[in-house]
C-alpha positions in Angstrom: -9.7 4.8 19.5 -10.1 3.1 22.9 -13.3 1.8 22.4 -11.7 0.1 19.1 -8.4 -1.2 20.7 -10.8 -2.1 23.5 -13.1 -4.6 21.6 -10.5 -5.6 18.8 -7.5 -5.7 20.8 -4.2 -6.7 18.8 -3.3 -10.5 19.7 -0.1 -10.9 18.0 2.9 -10.1 20.2 6.1 -8.1 19.0 9.5 -9.3 20.2 12.5 -6.3 18.5 16.0 -8.3 19.0 18.9 -6.6 19.2 17.5 -3.2 19.9 20.4 -0.8 18.9 21.2 2.6 21.2 20.9 5.6 18.9 23.9 8.3 20.9 21.5 11.1 21.8 23.3 14.3 21.6 22.0 18.4 21.7 21.7 19.9 18.5 24.3 22.8 18.0 21.9 24.7 16.5 19.2 24.3 19.4 18.8 27.8 21.0 19.4 29.8 17.6 16.7 28.2 15.9 14.4 28.1 18.6 14.9 31.9 19.0 14.0 32.1 15.0 10.9 30.1 15.0 9.6 32.2 18.3 10.5 35.0 16.3 8.8 33.6 12.9 5.9 33.0 15.0 5.2 36.4 17.3 6.2 38.0 13.7 3.0 36.3 12.2 0.8 36.6 14.4 1.2 40.8 14.5 0.7 40.6 10.9 -2.4 38.5 10.3 -3.6 40.7 13.5 -3.1 44.3 11.6 -5.5 45.1 9.5 
């Protein structure tokens, strides 16, 4: 990808006018979802590891 962009650079300049800002706040289910995903991942590895 680096070589392609080196030999064929993008000559079109993009200018974004009126950038809108997004309010970034933490999702209230972040920690429970992270714990659930970790548990599911460990269960999958355990199930695939047992024959």
